[in-house]
N, C-alpha and C positions, 0 to 999 in steps of 0.2 A: 626593344629586344625581348624575346620571350623569356631568355634566362634572367632578365633583369627583375622579373616579378618574383622576388625572393619570398614573398609570403605564401607562395603556392608550393606545397610539397608534391613531389611526384614519386609514387611508390609503384613501380611496375609489377610487383609481386602481388598487389592487392587489386580486388575489383571494388572500387569505391561506390558507396551507396547501394550496394546490391540488395534488392528487396525493400529498401527503405521508402521508395516512392517519392523521394526528395527530388526537386527540380534544380538543375544546375543554374547558377548565376553566370552572367555574360560580362566579360571584362575586355575592353578594347586594347589592342596592342598593335605592334607593326612587325611585318615580315623582316627578318634579319638578313636575307640573302643578298639581294641585289639593290640597285639604287632607285628602283621605281617607287618604293616605299608604300607598297600595298598595306591596307589595314586588315587586321585580323580580329575576329571575335573569339575569345577563349571561353569555352564553356566549362565552368569549374564546379565540381561536386565534391563536397567534404575536403576542400582545400587541394583537390587533385584536378589538373587539367585533363578532361576526358574527351574534348572534341575541339578542333580548330577549324573555323569556317571563315570564308572571305566576307568583308563588310560590304553590304549592297551599296551604301551611300559613300564609299571611299572616293575622295575627290581626285584620285589619279588613276585608279583601276576600275572603279564602278563595279565592284563585285566579282571581278575576274582575278584569279590567282593561278600561278603555274604549279607544276608538280612539286618543285623544290619547297615552295611555301607550304603546301599541304602535307609534305612529308615531316614538317617540323615537330609534329606530335611524336613521331618515331624517335627523334632525337631527345625529346624531353623524357620520354618513358624507356629509353634504351637501358637494357641492364649493363651495357658497357660504359655508361657514364661514370666518371670518377666522382667519388663521394668523400674522399679524404686524401690528404697529401701523400705522395710517394717520394721516398728518398733512396737513392742508390747506395746500397751497402754490399761490399764484396761482389760488385758487378751486377747486382740485381736490384730492381726497384721494389721497395718493401713499404707497406703502409706504415705511417708514423703519425703521431698526434700533431695538431696545429701548432702547439707550442714548440715542439722539436723542430718542425719544418721552418717556422719563422725565425727561431734562434739560429738555425743553421745558415739560412740565407742572409740575415743581417750580419752575422759574424764574418761570413765569407766576403760579402760586399765591403765591409769595413776593412777587413785585412787587405784585400786586393786593391782597394782605392785609397789606401791611407796616404801614400806618397804621391800618387798620380790619380786623381778622381776620374779622369778620362779613360782609365783602364777598365772601367765598368760601363757597359753599353746597355741600351734599352731599345727593343725592337717591337713596335706595336702593329695593329691591325686596322684595315679598313672597314671593319664591321663593328667596331666598338662604339658605344653611345658617346655622345658629346661630353657627358659627365666623367666617363672613364678616361677618355682621351685628355681632358684637362688635368685630371688628377695624375695621370701618367707622366705628362710633360712637367707638371710642377714637382712630382716626386724625383724625376731625373735631375732637374736643374737646381732645385732648392735643397733637397735632402741628399741625393748622391753627389750633387755639384758637378755632374758630367755634362759635356757638350754633345756627347754621342747618343743621340736619340733620333731615330727615324722610323719609318713604317712601310708596310708593303705597298702602300698607295703610290710609291715611287715607280712600281711596275705597272701602275694603272694609267692615270692621265696626267702624269707629271709633265710630259712634253707639252700637252695641250694647256696645262695651267701656266707654264712658263710663257707660251705664245699669247695667251689671253692677257697676262699681266703686261707683256711688252706692248700689246696693242691698245687694250682698254684701261690698263692700270687696275685691273680687277680680275680675279680668277673665279669665274662662275660657269660651271660646266654647261648647264642647259638654261640659258637666260630668258626662256619663255615657258609658259605652261604647256605640257605635252599635248593638250587638246588643240593647241593652235596649229599643230601639224595638218589638221584637217582643212585649214585655210590655204595651204600651199598649193600653187599650181604645178610646181616642180620640186622634187625631192631627190637630192644626190646623197647616196649612202657610200661613204669611203671606208672600206675595211670594217663594216659593222653588220653583224649577223643577228639582227634584233630578235628573230624568231626563236633562236635557241638561247640567247644570253639575256634578253629583257622581254620575255613572251607577252606580258600584259600590255606592252606598248604597240603590239601588232594591231590591235583594234583601231588605233588612231592612223596607222599607215593604211589599213583597209578603208577607213573612213575617207581618207584623203583620195585614195584611188576611186572610190565611189563617187566622190565629188568631181572627178575628172582630172586629178593630178597625175602627171607623168613621173613615175618613180624609176630611177636608174640606180643599180647596184654596181659598185666598182670593187672588184675583189679578184685575186688571182685564182680563186676556186669557186665553183658553184656552191651555193649555200641554200638552206631552207628559205631564207628571206628573198633570195633572188628569184625563186620560183613565182613570186607575185609581182615582180617588177615589170615595167614596160620593156626594159632591156637590161641584160647583165653584160657588163664590160670586163673582160678578162684582162686587167692591167698587170704588167710584170710587177713582182714584189719590189717595193722601195721606189716606185715611179709615180706615186700619187701626186707629189708636188709638181712634177713635170706636167702631168695632165692638167692640173689646176692652172698652171701658168699658161698652157696652151689655150685653155678656155679664156683666160683674161686677155691673151693676145688677140683672139678672135673678136671678143666683145669690143676692144678698142678699135680694131680694124673696121668693124661694122657700125661704129658710132653708138654703141649700146650701153656705155658707161654712164653713171649718174653724175650730172654736172655738179649738184650740190656736194656729193660725196668727194668728188675730185677736188673741189675747192676747200673743203674742210679737212680732208685727210692729210696727215703728216707724211711727207716723203713720197707722195703719190707719183710724182715725176720719176724718181728713182726706181720705184717698184715697176712701173710700166716699161722703163728702160731695160730692166732686168729680164723681161719676157719678150723683148723684141725678136731675139733669135729663135723663139719657140714657135716656128711656123708649123702649121698642121702636119706637113709631111714629116718634119723632125719629130714632133711629139708622137705620131703614130708609130714611127720606127722605134723610138726609145721605149715607149710603153708597151710595144707589142700588140697594138690594137688596130683594127681596120680603120682606114681613114674616114669612111662614111659613118662609123660609130661615133668617132670624135665629133664630126660635124653635126650629127643628129643631136647630141647632147648639147653642144654649144647653141644650136638654133632653138631648142626647147628652153634651155636656161635664159637665153637672151630675150626670149619673147614673153617670159613669165611675168605676170603682175607681181606676184610675191613667190620667192623660191628659197628653200632652206637647204643647207649643207650640214650633214651629220657625219662626224667621224667616230670610229671605234678604235680599239687597240691595234687592229690589223694595219691601219695606216699610220698610227702614231708611234709604234714601238720599233720601227726601223731606225737605223742610224740616221740622224738628222731629223728625228720626229718633230722637234720644235719648228724647224724650217718648213716641213709639210703642213703643220697646222697653220703657220703664219701664212703660207700660200693660199690656203682655203679661206682664211679670214679675209685676206686681201681681196680675193675674188668676191666674196659676199659683200664687203663693204663697198668697193668701187662700183659694183653693179647696183648699189642702192637698196639692197634688201635688208640690211641690219636695222632693226627697230620695227619693221613691219610685222603685223600679225601673220604668223606662218612664214616668216622670212628670217634670213640671217644665217648664223653659224651656231652649232652646238656640238659639244662632245659628250658622248654617251658614257657616263660614269658606270663602271661595272659593279664595284663593291658597295655594300649596304650603306656605308657612311664614309666613303672616301673624301668627300667634300669636308665634312665636319672634322674628319681626321687632320686635315691641314689647318682649318680655321681655328681649331682649339688647342693646337700646340704640340703635336707629336711629330712634326716635320723639322729636320735639322736646323733650317733657317728661319722658322716661323714661331712667333709666340701667339698666345691666345688672343682672340679678337682680331685676327688677320693682321697682327703687328709683325714687323720685320725685326729679327734678332740683331740686324746690323745697324738699325735706325737708333740713334742715341735717344731721341725723345721716346720712342716706343720702349726702349730698354728701361728708362728711368720710370715710366708709367708702371710697368709690371713689377719692377723692383720695389717700388713704394707700395704697391698693392700687396705684394707678398711679404712686406716688412723686412727686406734685406738690402744692404748697400748695393748700388748698381754695379760696382766693380766685381761683386761676388757672382753675378749672373753670367754664366758661360756664354761664349760666342757660338758661332755656327759649328756644327760638327760634321761627321762624315755622313754622306747620303747612304741610303739603304744598302746597295750593292757594295759600296766601299766599306761599310761597317761590317757586313758579313765576311768579306774577303780579309779584313784585318783581324778577325777572330784568331786567337792563338798567337798573335804577334803583339801589336801594341794594346789590343783589347784582350784582357784576361778573363773577364766574366761578362755574361750576356743574360739579360732578362727579356724573355719573349712573351708577349701577351696576345692571344688571339690570332696567331699566325703560324703558318706551317712551311717555312722557307725551304726545308729539305725537299718538298714536293713542288713549291710554286716559284722559287727564286730562279733566275737564270743560271745555268751552269750548276745544277742541283748537286751533281757528283762532287764538284769542287766545294760547294757550300757544306756538304756533309763532312768532308775532311776537315774543314776550317772549324766547324762546330765541335768536332771531336778533339781539336787541339786546345780548346778552352780549358782553363783550370776549374771554371764553374759555369754550368749552364743551368738556368732555371726557366722552366716553361709553365705558363698559366694557361690551362685550357680545360674544357670539360670532357674531352675524350683523350685517350692515349694516342696522339697523332704520331706520324713518323718522326717528326722533330723531337716530340717528348720521349 
């Protein structure tokens, strides 16, 4: 993260090194915006970052960076950056010293959590570094002793994570290197507009297309990504699982399922039975697509040597999102594409470190190191490591939306780090009212966001 380089001072009012003839030194960092993880070279002169440039040898982006990444220097040097704490007095936020701010927060949290530690909640973000995530989770559970900690990653790929755990016993958003996409003969994009959300990945889609890959985009709306697809399928919102089930139905009918996958997969018989009623005519009607489009996708996918299915939030965040991802995984597994270079299923994480956010302990039901807070062995391991009795380690708390909706009710105080739920959480007008109902709201951010 750029802001993690604490040794670099940023003074927008100064022109560093003017007339000195000094040459800037280059420091490697990582773009904080999305999950592609593009590398940056920071050009630092007199301890001031004066230029941000993409790293040519970056192993995932190979020197390409989108507009959001290149704009990070504006954030670093913005005169609107907060440089000291603000405390609300008489209805107005006023600058105060760090001592006063920390004394206020600690005293309020101690007061409100004295009789019920779960009355204090913590809400994190998907772009925090692993180290910050770990400290935030430990602070919540060991210091505040609250079970109520979660993060905005719940609004990202939580549905996919649950489905991946159910299927593979492991939550891994993209289980193959992005460059493997160029090996795929067929790519199905469900609710994923890569050109606008993860622009550096477009080079791999274009590489796959150049190599002869057939790319299909499935989305209720036309997108920038769909403009380079072989065909765009206008599926009705929330019908992605039905479409996937229809493809599985046809692959079984045509004898195109993988014999080894059928033998080794758990409950394959039940899965296939569940899609028997999804005839092409039924699927076309339910999904609102032409029958010939469904058959074309099925024929290309069935004949592919290796095919990959990628989903984004568009497919995952409808009601039953976990079932949708499960249907996509079932299709990829039983067709025999999981494990092949350029094959299988992947979910496109949107936030800079949504994966690390879960793995390092800021999700309500997870402890650091991908341990479950409900597993007695995992709980004992972490309790011993943290030097506390196992019974003092809280259990699973409220998930993100539940936590926000409980503000002003059982949750009296909330600490928000690196998130802006007033803008990004579902039902933002309701969330705003719930945050206003808190007795104490503390926001840690480097700009005065809407939530702050």
